[in-house]
C-alpha positions as CSV (number, residue, x, y, z in Angstrom):
1,M,118.3,96.9,99.1
2,T,120.7,98.3,101.5
3,A,121.0,101.9,102.4
4,E,124.1,102.7,100.0
5,Q,122.3,101.0,97.2
6,I,119.0,103.6,97.7
7,N,121.3,106.5,97.7
8,D,123.6,105.1,94.6
9,K,120.4,104.8,93.1
10,I,119.0,108.5,94.2
11,E,122.6,109.6,93.0
12,F,122.0,108.4,89.7
13,C,118.9,109.9,89.3
14,E,120.0,113.1,90.2
15,S,122.9,113.2,88.3
16,A,121.1,111.7,85.1
17,I,118.5,114.8,86.1
18,D,121.1,117.3,85.9
19,L,122.6,115.8,82.2
20,V,118.9,115.6,80.7
21,L,118.5,119.4,81.4
22,T,121.8,120.5,80.6
23,K,122.6,118.4,77.2
24,S,118.8,116.8,76.2
25,S,120.5,114.2,76.7
26,F,122.6,111.4,79.4
27,P,125.2,108.7,77.7
28,I,125.9,106.4,80.6
29,A,129.2,107.0,80.2
30,Q,128.6,110.9,81.0
31,L,126.6,109.8,84.1
32,S,129.9,107.1,84.8
33,E,132.4,110.3,84.5
34,A,129.7,112.1,86.8
35,T,129.5,109.9,89.7
36,G,132.2,108.3,89.5
37,K,130.8,104.7,89.5
38,T,131.3,102.3,86.2
39,A,128.7,101.2,84.0
40,S,128.2,98.1,85.5
41,Q,127.3,99.7,88.6
42,I,125.0,101.2,87.3
43,Y,123.1,98.8,85.1
44,S,123.1,96.7,88.7
45,L,120.6,99.0,90.1
46,F,118.9,100.0,87.4
47,P,118.0,97.6,83.8
48,N,117.9,100.6,81.6
49,K,118.1,104.2,81.1
50,K,114.7,105.0,81.1
51,T,113.9,103.7,84.9
52,I,117.3,105.9,86.0
53,L,114.9,108.9,85.6
54,K,111.8,107.6,86.3
55,Y,113.8,107.3,89.9
56,Y,112.5,110.3,90.6
57,Y,109.8,110.6,92.1
58,P,109.2,106.9,94.1
59,S,112.6,108.8,95.6
60,I,110.3,111.6,96.4
61,V,108.9,108.7,99.0
62,I,112.5,107.5,100.0
63,R,113.7,110.3,100.8
64,Y,110.9,112.0,102.9
65,S,110.7,108.4,105.0
66,S,114.1,108.7,106.0
67,M,113.4,112.4,107.3
68,I,110.3,111.7,109.2
69,E,112.9,109.1,111.4
70,E,114.5,112.5,112.5
71,I,111.4,113.9,113.6
72,E,111.3,112.6,117.7
73,D,107.3,113.6,118.0
74,F,106.3,112.4,114.4
75,D,103.8,109.7,115.8
76,S,102.0,112.3,117.7
77,Y,100.9,113.9,114.7
78,S,97.5,113.9,113.7
79,I,96.9,112.4,110.2
80,S,95.5,116.3,108.8
81,E,99.6,116.9,109.6
82,K,101.1,114.2,108.5
83,L,99.3,114.3,105.3
84,S,99.9,117.8,105.1
85,N,103.4,117.4,106.5
86,F,104.3,115.5,103.2
87,I,102.7,117.0,101.2
88,F,103.9,120.5,101.6
89,T,107.6,118.7,101.5
90,S,106.9,117.1,98.4
91,F,106.0,120.0,97.0
92,D,109.4,121.8,98.4
93,M,111.3,118.3,96.9
94,L,109.0,119.1,93.4
95,D,110.1,122.6,93.2
96,D,113.4,122.0,93.1
97,R,113.2,120.2,89.9
98,K,110.1,121.9,88.8
99,E,111.6,121.7,84.7
100,F,112.0,118.2,85.0
101,V,109.0,118.3,86.6
102,E,106.8,119.6,84.1
103,E,108.2,118.2,81.3
104,T,107.7,114.2,83.0
105,F,105.2,114.0,85.7
106,E,102.2,113.8,82.9
107,K,103.5,111.1,81.2
108,M,105.9,109.4,84.1
109,V,103.6,109.2,86.6
110,F,100.3,111.0,86.3
111,K,99.0,108.7,83.0
112,K,99.9,105.6,84.4
113,G,97.9,106.6,87.8
114,C,98.0,103.1,90.3
115,N,100.4,101.6,87.9
116,S,103.2,103.8,88.4
117,E,105.6,102.8,91.2
118,F,105.7,106.7,92.8
119,H,102.0,106.3,93.2
120,Q,102.6,102.9,95.1
121,E,105.1,104.2,97.2
122,V,102.5,106.7,97.9
123,T,99.8,104.3,99.1
124,A,102.0,102.1,101.1
125,L,103.1,105.4,102.9
126,F,99.6,106.3,103.5
127,K,98.2,102.9,104.3
128,H,101.6,103.5,107.4
129,F,99.9,106.7,108.1
130,F,96.8,105.7,108.6
131,T,97.2,102.0,110.7
132,S,99.5,103.4,112.7
133,D,97.4,106.2,114.3
134,G,95.5,105.2,117.4
135,R,92.8,107.7,117.1
136,I,91.4,106.4,113.6
137,A,87.9,106.0,114.6
138,V,86.6,102.1,114.6
139,S,83.9,102.7,112.3
140,A,86.3,104.1,109.2
141,G,88.3,100.9,109.8
142,F,85.4,99.6,108.4
143,V,85.9,101.1,105.2
144,M,89.4,101.7,105.5
145,K,91.4,98.8,102.9
146,D,93.8,98.7,99.9
147,Y,91.3,100.5,98.1
148,F,90.9,103.7,100.3
149,Y,94.6,104.3,100.4
150,E,94.6,104.0,96.6
151,F,92.3,106.7,96.0
152,I,94.0,108.6,98.8
153,A,97.1,108.4,96.8
154,K,95.3,109.0,93.6
155,E,93.8,112.6,94.8
156,Y,97.6,113.7,95.8
157,L,98.3,113.1,92.5
158,H,95.8,115.2,91.3
159,I,96.8,117.6,94.0
160,I,100.7,117.6,92.4
161,K,99.0,118.7,88.9
162,F,96.8,121.1,90.9
163,W,99.9,122.5,92.2
164,L,102.0,122.9,88.6
165,E,98.9,124.7,87.2
166,D,98.9,126.4,90.1
167,D,99.5,130.3,89.1
168,S,98.5,131.7,92.4
169,N,101.3,133.8,93.9
170,G,103.4,131.5,96.6
171,K,100.8,128.8,95.5
172,E,98.4,129.6,98.0
173,R,95.5,128.0,96.1
174,S,97.7,124.6,96.6
175,F,98.5,125.3,100.3
176,A,94.8,125.8,100.6
177,L,93.6,122.8,98.8
178,T,95.7,120.8,100.8
179,D,94.6,122.1,103.9
180,K,90.9,121.3,103.2
181,L,90.9,118.0,102.0
182,T,93.6,116.8,104.7
183,G,91.5,118.4,106.9
184,F,88.1,116.8,105.5
185,V,89.9,113.8,106.0
186,E,90.5,113.8,109.3
187,E,86.7,114.7,110.1
188,V,85.8,111.6,108.6
189,V,88.2,109.2,110.2
190,Y,88.4,110.7,113.5
191,N,84.2,110.7,113.7
192,K,83.2,109.0,116.4
193,V,79.5,109.4,116.0
194,L,79.4,106.0,113.8
195,D,81.2,104.5,116.3
196,K,78.4,105.1,119.1
197,G,75.6,104.0,116.6
198,F,77.2,100.3,116.2
199,D,78.4,100.5,120.4
200,L,74.2,101.0,120.8
201,A,73.6,97.5,117.8
202,K,76.0,95.6,119.7
203,Y,74.0,96.5,123.0
204,L,70.8,95.9,121.7
205,I,71.5,92.7,120.2
206,S,73.3,91.2,123.7
207,H,71.1,93.2,126.0
208,A,67.9,93.9,124.2
209,G,67.0,90.6,122.4
210,L,67.1,92.3,119.0
211,A,67.8,88.4,117.8
212,K,65.0,87.1,118.8
213,N,63.4,89.6,118.2
214,I,63.9,90.0,114.9
215,P,65.7,86.4,113.7
216,L,66.5,87.0,110.3
217,F,68.1,90.4,110.5
218,G,69.0,90.3,114.1
219,K,71.3,87.4,113.2
220,W,72.6,88.9,110.5
221,I,73.7,92.3,112.3
222,E,75.3,89.7,115.1
223,S,77.3,87.9,112.3
224,W,78.3,90.8,110.8
225,F,79.8,92.5,113.9
226,K,81.4,89.1,114.8
227,D,83.0,88.6,111.2
228,N,84.5,92.8,111.6
229,E,85.8,91.8,115.4
230,V,87.5,89.5,114.5
231,E,88.9,91.2,111.6
232,N,90.2,94.1,113.8
233,E,91.9,92.4,116.0
């Protein structure tokens, strides 16, 4: 999909939301008039009216991805800084459409969980954050499979739900929760303690004759390390 088509989809979606909030509906004729595009142009990008409104949520990730391309040193951010930056930015985006989000987030996103397009886009973004970070501990890489990114994305949906229900001044509880969670994630995936343990085990296998002294267990560990080395190459 071209950048122009993506921009058109976002425009159709935003205009549709405006119509829904002011008139409770958005006939395609009115959406066409509001955007200056024909009905055929609209339907060339969306199969039906419902998908136009649903696009609002995945468009948050798409717009965010464009924004960080303009941040020169974004790649130098730590994993907690990247996660927090996305979450706080998405709070601002969601707040711009607070009325719409309050009416639709539960049914369009939260109840669908991993099946929502929004969750899938967030999962892909988080996977990019983690796999492009050279500070991630090798040992953390053993558990960072697709289900890990899906889990983190699901937790993000819970954070949004918490944010929507947060009545603290300036949503300060939501910001504090985000800081603590992203900080915890960073501590876990940057921790090198297990790496040192693996290095010790590899040394014992390679130089201390562990595989010979404990044949079955030693060979199993030896093959396990080889399998993971191949997988991580």
